[in-house]
N, C-alpha and C positions, 0 to 999 in steps of 0.2 A: 815344574818348579812352582808355578803360581798356586797350585792346589796345596802344596806343602805350607806355603805362606799362610793361606787362609786357615789351614788346620792349626798352625801354631798360634795365630791371632785369636782363633776361637778358644784354644786351650788356655791362653793368657787371660781372656775375659772370664772363662769358667774358673780359673784359679782365683782371680781377684774377687769374684763373687762369693767363693767359698771361704776365702781368708778375710773378708771384711768382718770387722768386729761389730757385733750387735750390742749397742749400749742398753743394758737393762738396769734396773735399780740395784740388783745384786752386784753387777760388774762395777758400778760406781762406788759401792760401799767397801769392796775389798781392795786393799792397797798391797801392791807387791812388796813394799818395804815395811818391815815390822815398826810398830809405833815407837818402840824404845830407841830405834836407830835414827828416827827423824829428827830434824832440827826444829826448833821452836816455831819458826815461820812456815814450815811445811806441815804442821799439825793442824788438822781441822778442829773446829770448836767442839764438836762432839767427842773428839779423842783427847781433848785437853786434860780432863781429870785423870784419865788412865796414864797419859804421858807424865804428868806431874808425879803421880804415885811411883812410877818406874824410875824416877831419878834417884841418884845415890846421894843421900843427905848425911852420910857419915863424914867425919872430919877429913878422911882421905879423899872422899868424892868431891867435897867443897874445895879442898886445896888443889885437886886436879882441875876443877873448873876455872879457878882463878889462874892457874898455870897456863891453861889453854887460852884464856882471855888475854893474858900478858903476852904470850907468844904471838897471838893473832895481831895485837896492836903494834908489837915491836916489828913484825915483818911487814905490816901494812904501812906504817907511818915512819919508823925510825930506820929500819934496815932497807933503804931503798937506793937506787942508782942515782937519781936526782933529788938531792936533799932539799928540804924546805923548813919553814919555821912551823908548819902545821902541827907536827907531832909533839914538839916541845911546848908550843903554846897551849895545846889542849891539856897537857899535864899540869902546866902552871894554872891555867884557868880552873881546873878541877881542885887544885890545892888551895887556891884563893877562896873558892866557893865553900870548900869543906871547913876551912878555918873560920870564915864568916859565920857559917851555920853553927859551928861549935862554940863560938863566943857571942852569939846573938843576944843572950840574956844580959851579959854585962854591957853590951853596946846599947841595948834598949834602955837600961837604967841611966846610962850616961846621956842619952838623947833627952830624957825628960828633966834632967837637972838643970837648974838655972845657975848661970854664972854671973855674979854681981861684982 
């Protein structure tokens, strides 16, 4: 019985030695996931131009991106079990900042006027 144990232990060590992955420059460069299917945060800097060129910039593609963003935001902040003010307050803050940015020219002229 002891001899069988030593043989299986040796076989396990042999198997581990053969299955260990050798990191070479080629193995680091090749990714198992195609660049087109990667998320932006998963793309390496060298792959970024190719990733941008593979995006869908048609009106349908842009609308799909906005729809995915809306559903992501809705499921993360609005459609939750324990509600809070975080989701709504972020929308209101974005609305206020957008309106301030869009009316900045008029507000700048108002600031420079003197009231006597």
